[in-house]
MDAnalysis code that builds the backbone (N, CA, C; Angstrom):
import MDAnalysis as mda
import numpy as np

u = mda.Universe.empty(267, n_residues=89, atom_resindex=np.repeat(np.arange(89), 3), trajectory=True)
u.add_TopologyAttr("name", ["N", "CA", "C"] * 89)
u.add_TopologyAttr("resid", np.arange(1, 90))
u.add_TopologyAttr("resname", ["MET", "PHE", "LEU", "GLU", "ALA", "LEU", "GLY", "SER", "ALA", "LEU", "LEU", "GLY", "LEU", "ALA", "LEU", "ALA", "GLY", "ALA", "ALA", "ILE", "HIS", "ARG", "LEU", "SER", "HIS", "ARG", "MET", "PRO", "ALA", "ARG", "SER", "LEU", "VAL", "ILE", "ALA", "THR", "GLY", "ILE", "ALA", "GLY", "ALA", "LEU", "PHE", "GLY", "ALA", "PHE", "LEU", "THR", "HIS", "GLY", "ALA", "LEU", "ASP", "ALA", "GLY", "ASN", "ALA", "LEU", "LEU", "ILE", "LEU", "VAL", "GLY", "ALA", "THR", "ILE", "VAL", "SER", "ALA", "ALA", "SER", "LEU", "SER", "LEU", "LEU", "LEU", "ARG", "PRO", "ALA", "GLY", "ARG", "LEU", "ARG", "ARG", "ARG", "SER", "ALA", "THR", "ALA"])
u.atoms.positions = np.array([
    [-7.440, -65.611, -14.902],
    [-9.047, -64.642, -13.951],
    [-9.216, -63.644, -14.844],
    [-8.483, -63.056, -15.670],
    [-8.312, -61.863, -15.881],
    [-9.729, -61.925, -17.451],
    [-8.912, -63.187, -17.958],
    [-9.491, -64.546, -19.135],
    [-10.791, -64.613, -18.792],
    [-10.566, -64.802, -17.691],
    [-12.698, -65.244, -17.625],
    [-13.178, -64.733, -16.676],
    [-12.234, -63.194, -16.338],
    [-13.424, -61.897, -15.758],
    [-14.021, -61.176, -17.852],
    [-12.950, -61.322, -18.436],
    [-13.783, -60.951, -20.081],
    [-14.265, -60.911, -21.103],
    [-14.096, -63.035, -20.273],
    [-14.481, -64.219, -20.649],
    [-16.743, -63.019, -20.625],
    [-16.718, -63.829, -19.620],
    [-17.684, -63.644, -18.678],
    [-18.651, -61.689, -19.605],
    [-17.477, -60.878, -19.288],
    [-18.349, -59.513, -19.489],
    [-18.754, -59.698, -20.821],
    [-18.251, -60.588, -22.070],
    [-18.343, -60.166, -23.267],
    [-19.922, -61.013, -23.196],
    [-19.801, -62.632, -21.796],
    [-20.709, -63.153, -22.202],
    [-22.308, -61.812, -22.353],
    [-21.991, -61.344, -20.787],
    [-23.158, -60.500, -20.325],
    [-23.432, -59.867, -21.589],
    [-22.421, -59.243, -22.410],
    [-23.260, -58.495, -23.008],
    [-23.648, -59.261, -23.894],
    [-23.294, -60.169, -24.539],
    [-24.226, -60.568, -26.022],
    [-25.518, -60.881, -25.346],
    [-25.049, -61.146, -24.170],
    [-26.917, -61.625, -23.921],
    [-27.744, -61.192, -23.761],
    [-27.168, -59.863, -23.324],
    [-28.032, -58.414, -23.088],
    [-28.331, -57.739, -24.758],
    [-27.707, -57.939, -25.657],
    [-27.815, -57.715, -26.649],
    [-28.988, -58.506, -27.626],
    [-28.489, -59.621, -27.379],
    [-29.688, -60.324, -27.325],
    [-31.175, -60.183, -26.949],
    [-30.752, -59.970, -26.263],
    [-32.215, -59.266, -25.269],
    [-33.341, -58.534, -25.508],
    [-32.199, -57.677, -25.525],
    [-32.772, -55.760, -26.884],
    [-33.086, -56.128, -27.456],
    [-32.623, -57.099, -28.589],
    [-33.064, -57.083, -29.463],
    [-34.292, -58.190, -30.077],
    [-34.276, -59.129, -29.041],
    [-35.665, -59.977, -28.935],
    [-36.546, -59.669, -28.884],
    [-36.688, -58.848, -27.439],
    [-37.612, -58.341, -26.384],
    [-37.555, -57.079, -26.104],
    [-36.673, -56.331, -27.342],
    [-36.626, -54.789, -26.487],
    [-37.449, -53.843, -26.532],
    [-39.572, -54.723, -26.563],
    [-40.972, -54.364, -26.577],
    [-41.187, -54.031, -24.835],
    [-40.017, -55.409, -24.562],
    [-40.786, -55.699, -22.840],
    [-39.548, -55.350, -21.704],
    [-38.767, -54.403, -22.096],
    [-37.112, -54.144, -21.942],
    [-37.004, -52.954, -21.170],
    [-36.861, -52.714, -20.058],
    [-36.320, -51.163, -19.931],
    [-35.714, -50.481, -20.757],
    [-34.669, -49.354, -20.659],
    [-33.837, -48.974, -20.830],
    [-32.639, -49.503, -21.590],
    [-32.508, -49.126, -22.707],
    [-30.854, -50.244, -23.313],
    [-29.421, -49.874, -22.396],
    [-29.665, -49.117, -21.730],
    [-27.947, -49.532, -20.896],
    [-28.536, -48.924, -19.604],
    [-29.497, -50.052, -18.997],
    [-29.726, -50.531, -17.667],
    [-29.442, -52.136, -18.455],
    [-30.141, -52.438, -19.686],
    [-30.091, -53.910, -19.304],
    [-28.495, -54.377, -19.984],
    [-27.773, -53.629, -20.598],
    [-26.754, -54.082, -21.410],
    [-25.321, -54.175, -19.604],
    [-25.797, -52.629, -18.751],
    [-25.252, -53.004, -17.764],
    [-25.270, -54.318, -16.547],
    [-27.545, -54.406, -16.118],
    [-27.928, -55.722, -15.842],
    [-26.613, -57.225, -16.169],
    [-26.979, -57.376, -17.678],
    [-26.257, -57.976, -18.084],
    [-24.774, -58.714, -18.193],
    [-23.887, -57.787, -17.431],
    [-22.362, -57.670, -17.976],
    [-22.150, -57.867, -16.120],
    [-22.509, -57.266, -15.592],
    [-23.247, -57.147, -13.916],
    [-23.461, -58.429, -13.351],
    [-24.872, -59.116, -14.628],
    [-24.745, -60.494, -13.777],
    [-23.858, -61.496, -14.170],
    [-23.407, -61.460, -15.129],
    [-22.970, -62.425, -15.818],
    [-21.230, -62.047, -14.638],
    [-20.857, -61.053, -14.396],
    [-19.249, -60.789, -13.444],
    [-19.373, -61.628, -12.470],
    [-20.675, -61.517, -11.716],
    [-21.415, -61.896, -10.677],
    [-21.652, -63.185, -10.148],
    [-21.648, -63.945, -10.962],
    [-22.115, -65.278, -11.875],
    [-20.524, -65.579, -11.907],
    [-19.952, -65.266, -13.038],
    [-18.254, -65.709, -12.553],
    [-17.651, -66.256, -11.574],
    [-17.561, -64.864, -10.575],
    [-17.108, -64.309, -9.228],
    [-17.644, -65.800, -8.374],
    [-19.112, -65.944, -8.932],
    [-19.783, -66.849, -7.732],
    [-19.239, -68.490, -7.693],
    [-19.369, -69.040, -8.756],
    [-19.097, -69.747, -9.882],
    [-16.654, -69.542, -9.404],
    [-16.406, -69.420, -9.807],
    [-14.363, -69.282, -9.648],
    [-14.981, -69.694, -7.913],
    [-15.390, -68.488, -7.140],
    [-15.248, -69.114, -5.957],
    [-15.543, -70.318, -5.481],
    [-16.725, -71.303, -6.103],
    [-17.230, -72.262, -5.229],
    [-16.632, -73.541, -6.921],
    [-15.888, -73.281, -7.616],
    [-14.903, -74.510, -8.098],
    [-13.619, -74.700, -8.053],
    [-13.213, -72.693, -8.083],
    [-11.874, -72.852, -8.087],
    [-11.314, -72.708, -9.600],
    [-10.171, -72.290, -9.692],
    [-9.535, -71.809, -10.962],
    [-9.345, -73.346, -11.803],
    [-9.170, -72.626, -12.967],
    [-9.094, -74.598, -13.922],
    [-10.523, -74.689, -14.422],
    [-11.828, -74.407, -14.637],
    [-12.631, -74.567, -14.660],
    [-13.201, -74.044, -15.789],
    [-11.990, -73.347, -16.127],
    [-13.122, -72.024, -17.617],
    [-14.762, -72.369, -18.109],
    [-13.868, -73.576, -18.032],
    [-16.342, -73.511, -19.390],
    [-17.196, -73.689, -17.572],
    [-16.920, -74.311, -17.058],
    [-17.813, -74.734, -15.985],
    [-18.103, -72.665, -16.181],
    [-16.910, -72.265, -15.630],
    [-17.441, -70.593, -14.841],
    [-18.032, -69.595, -15.520],
    [-17.160, -69.838, -17.076],
    [-19.024, -69.783, -18.383],
    [-19.639, -70.108, -17.813],
    [-20.286, -71.018, -18.154],
    [-20.890, -71.873, -18.044],
    [-22.612, -71.131, -16.564],
    [-21.728, -70.813, -15.374],
    [-22.168, -70.183, -14.349],
    [-22.352, -68.571, -14.479],
    [-21.537, -68.144, -15.469],
    [-21.693, -66.501, -15.752],
    [-23.299, -66.296, -16.694],
    [-23.316, -67.574, -17.248],
    [-24.668, -67.346, -18.674],
    [-25.120, -67.699, -18.101],
    [-25.734, -68.343, -16.517],
    [-27.115, -68.779, -15.626],
    [-27.703, -67.805, -14.763],
    [-26.494, -66.894, -14.500],
    [-26.757, -65.888, -14.081],
    [-27.036, -64.439, -14.534],
    [-26.318, -64.299, -15.449],
    [-26.484, -62.914, -16.983],
    [-28.316, -63.676, -16.923],
    [-28.592, -64.539, -17.427],
    [-29.763, -64.775, -18.273],
    [-31.425, -64.548, -17.199],
    [-31.186, -65.055, -15.639],
    [-31.725, -64.482, -14.796],
    [-31.893, -63.696, -13.095],
    [-30.763, -62.765, -13.578],
    [-30.846, -60.796, -13.621],
    [-31.200, -60.684, -14.875],
    [-31.089, -60.987, -16.189],
    [-31.431, -60.488, -17.368],
    [-33.648, -60.600, -17.516],
    [-33.899, -61.552, -16.626],
    [-34.889, -62.191, -17.060],
    [-35.929, -61.495, -15.448],
    [-35.807, -61.140, -14.987],
    [-36.434, -59.870, -13.985],
    [-36.042, -58.710, -14.427],
    [-35.456, -58.245, -15.236],
    [-36.383, -56.983, -16.091],
    [-37.438, -56.841, -16.842],
    [-37.461, -57.924, -16.755],
    [-38.558, -58.635, -18.020],
    [-40.022, -57.796, -17.653],
    [-41.373, -56.871, -18.514],
    [-42.349, -56.663, -18.291],
    [-43.044, -57.154, -18.386],
    [-44.445, -57.572, -18.310],
    [-45.978, -58.205, -18.879],
    [-45.293, -57.489, -20.708],
    [-45.932, -58.734, -21.437],
    [-46.090, -58.928, -22.809],
    [-47.204, -57.955, -22.425],
    [-48.534, -57.700, -22.477],
    [-49.453, -56.975, -22.859],
    [-50.376, -56.334, -20.774],
    [-51.270, -55.785, -21.470],
    [-52.127, -54.695, -20.057],
    [-52.628, -55.776, -19.070],
    [-52.473, -55.776, -17.779],
    [-53.137, -57.303, -17.047],
    [-54.281, -56.606, -16.913],
    [-55.635, -57.344, -16.643],
    [-57.274, -57.166, -16.217],
    [-57.540, -57.353, -15.649],
    [-58.166, -56.283, -15.134],
    [-58.375, -56.249, -13.198],
    [-60.272, -55.532, -13.378],
    [-60.383, -57.238, -12.717],
    [-61.532, -56.911, -12.283],
    [-61.920, -56.638, -10.899],
    [-63.289, -55.824, -10.512],
    [-63.400, -54.988, -10.118],
    [-63.148, -56.613, -8.962],
    [-63.975, -55.808, -7.832],
    [-64.700, -56.958, -6.617],
    [-66.152, -58.186, -6.884],
    [-66.940, -56.512, -7.385],
    [-68.273, -56.827, -7.285],
    [-68.531, -57.703, -8.927],
    [-68.077, -58.047, -10.146],
    [-68.200, -57.988, -10.983],
    [-68.041, -59.941, -11.149],
])
């Protein structure tokens, strides 16, 4: 279980690093992105481990990846400014 947690934390760190590298203009502070990636991966590993039980290390890492990517996607900001029109226009 320790190796699953360590692997999922490293996986979350890698996903957060990739998100910072590719989408730095749309992400908040780096520390928030890194913490969210790691916490999402650990939570995903916990959920998947609870649902599938031990012995499915690959599936647990897949679950950690999915939850980490989903939590990182919640941090994305819009790319451009939103144009708002008045009600009379």
